[in-house]
Legacy VTK file of the C-alpha trace (Angstrom):
# vtk DataFile Version 3.0
C-alpha trace
ASCII
DATASET POLYDATA
POINTS 174 float
0.000 0.000 0.000
1.422 3.385 -0.969
1.561 6.544 1.138
-1.129 8.061 -1.090
-3.480 5.163 -0.290
-2.775 5.523 3.441
-3.831 9.196 3.459
-7.500 8.348 2.934
-7.499 5.222 5.102
-9.613 5.307 8.246
-9.336 2.817 11.076
-11.966 2.109 13.733
-11.337 3.693 17.128
-11.058 0.255 18.783
-8.025 -0.501 16.573
-6.370 2.689 17.845
-7.246 1.658 21.416
-5.224 -1.520 20.869
-2.472 -0.057 18.672
-1.623 3.000 20.813
-0.692 1.072 23.978
1.431 -1.277 21.868
3.103 1.662 20.137
3.744 3.398 23.471
5.164 0.176 24.921
7.515 -0.257 21.955
8.685 3.372 21.743
8.874 4.266 25.417
9.739 1.011 27.198
11.187 -1.575 24.824
13.353 0.751 22.666
15.159 2.315 25.678
15.693 -1.163 27.172
17.260 -2.389 23.930
19.505 0.686 23.664
20.560 0.287 27.303
21.918 -3.157 26.481
24.100 -1.823 23.663
26.634 -0.061 25.863
27.841 0.669 29.351
25.497 1.209 32.262
26.842 3.677 34.766
25.875 3.483 38.430
24.645 -0.099 38.337
25.863 -2.541 40.954
25.742 -5.990 39.452
22.304 -6.404 37.906
20.682 -3.715 40.072
20.393 0.033 39.538
22.284 2.130 42.050
20.624 4.830 44.181
21.368 7.533 41.588
19.843 5.419 38.848
16.675 4.911 40.852
16.144 8.683 40.637
15.200 8.084 37.005
11.868 6.801 38.307
11.092 10.400 39.356
11.003 11.252 35.649
9.602 7.940 34.420
6.454 8.098 36.535
5.160 11.474 35.298
6.363 10.736 31.762
4.534 7.412 31.478
1.440 8.757 33.245
1.445 11.743 30.893
1.639 9.493 27.844
-1.285 7.453 29.134
-3.343 10.552 29.976
-2.837 12.133 26.551
-3.467 8.853 24.693
-6.696 8.388 26.660
-7.846 11.958 25.867
-7.215 11.373 22.178
-9.082 8.083 22.191
-12.186 9.512 23.861
-12.140 12.657 21.694
-11.396 11.064 18.332
-14.156 10.242 15.891
-15.323 6.643 15.594
-12.928 6.130 12.675
-9.482 7.728 12.910
-7.584 8.977 9.882
-4.245 7.351 9.035
-1.545 8.578 9.412
-2.588 10.493 12.524
-0.140 13.378 12.147
-2.680 16.148 12.584
-5.986 14.952 13.939
-9.394 15.975 12.633
-10.185 17.553 16.019
-8.494 20.156 18.197
-7.774 19.315 21.836
-7.236 22.391 24.015
-8.107 21.194 27.520
-6.482 18.950 30.107
-2.810 18.376 29.325
-3.278 20.503 26.202
-3.945 23.514 28.431
-0.416 23.138 29.833
1.339 22.395 26.546
0.529 22.275 22.842
2.636 19.110 22.710
2.032 17.164 25.927
2.646 13.782 24.314
6.069 14.912 23.143
6.866 16.455 26.531
5.839 13.217 28.268
7.755 11.092 25.762
10.971 13.089 26.109
10.600 13.052 29.909
10.198 9.273 29.762
13.313 8.832 27.602
15.388 11.034 29.912
14.038 9.056 32.885
15.157 5.807 31.270
18.586 7.244 30.497
19.041 8.126 34.191
17.610 4.805 35.352
19.790 2.750 33.019
22.789 5.080 33.395
23.135 4.652 29.664
24.794 7.037 27.222
23.088 5.078 24.412
19.632 5.811 25.848
20.599 9.464 26.383
21.710 9.625 22.737
18.321 8.159 21.760
16.594 10.803 23.895
18.669 13.570 22.288
17.940 12.280 18.778
14.212 11.960 19.518
14.143 15.487 20.972
15.923 16.919 17.931
13.542 15.209 15.486
10.482 16.200 17.511
11.545 19.851 17.929
12.982 20.287 14.449
10.607 18.265 12.282
7.460 16.921 13.949
6.308 19.995 15.887
6.760 22.504 13.037
5.000 20.111 10.613
2.097 19.524 12.996
1.726 23.227 13.776
1.545 24.113 10.078
-0.974 21.314 9.484
-3.158 22.301 12.449
-3.087 25.979 11.521
-4.084 25.136 7.939
-6.901 22.880 9.169
-8.283 24.942 12.085
-7.206 28.496 11.173
-8.028 31.146 13.770
-9.056 28.605 16.420
-5.567 27.110 16.361
-3.891 30.539 16.301
-5.854 31.531 19.443
-4.899 28.236 21.062
-1.214 28.828 20.179
-1.392 32.158 21.970
-2.901 30.613 25.111
-0.780 27.463 25.487
3.019 27.298 25.282
4.688 24.970 22.817
6.393 22.910 25.528
5.248 23.457 29.100
3.417 26.101 31.098
5.212 26.812 34.340
2.782 27.825 37.097
3.643 31.187 38.633
3.459 31.927 42.313
0.799 34.393 43.304
2.274 37.666 44.531
LINES 1 175
174 0 1 2 3 4 5 6 7 8 9 10 11 12 13 14 15 16 17 18 19 20 21 22 23 24 25 26 27 28 29 30 31 32 33 34 35 36 37 38 39 40 41 42 43 44 45 46 47 48 49 50 51 52 53 54 55 56 57 58 59 60 61 62 63 64 65 66 67 68 69 70 71 72 73 74 75 76 77 78 79 80 81 82 83 84 85 86 87 88 89 90 91 92 93 94 95 96 97 98 99 100 101 102 103 104 105 106 107 108 109 110 111 112 113 114 115 116 117 118 119 120 121 122 123 124 125 126 127 128 129 130 131 132 133 134 135 136 137 138 139 140 141 142 143 144 145 146 147 148 149 150 151 152 153 154 155 156 157 158 159 160 161 162 163 164 165 166 167 168 169 170 171 172 173
């Protein structure tokens, strides 16, 4: 099947409900584990992570929870049949995690990769995190923003003005 054929393809929402968790498992759990086995692991004592490595869990927990939260929001918001490839959805999410960031899935994914690199103490996983961040920031986000602005026009422009690209930092009241 060619890329042109895929553009018009629609899949039922239940397929996405099965495919997304598998995709998240592969990209955010299995891939870092494979990379961690390609090189040195710093901080590990035998087959156990050292105390410094365990700090990676402090990034893994919010990263993985964020991925799950955003995937869930997409699944409940998406139409009954989702368009393939899903690079700019047919709907505009602006609430929940999308009120804190225009790209919460990317923020959660990068956080997860950095968490794994700390946990594994692995330069290979950190290199994977750096490569993923570069591709996301340099290619995926600009492409998606152009696509969403073309599709939703003024609604997306207003949303861009209200939500930061990466992460809204709460300010202390004065």
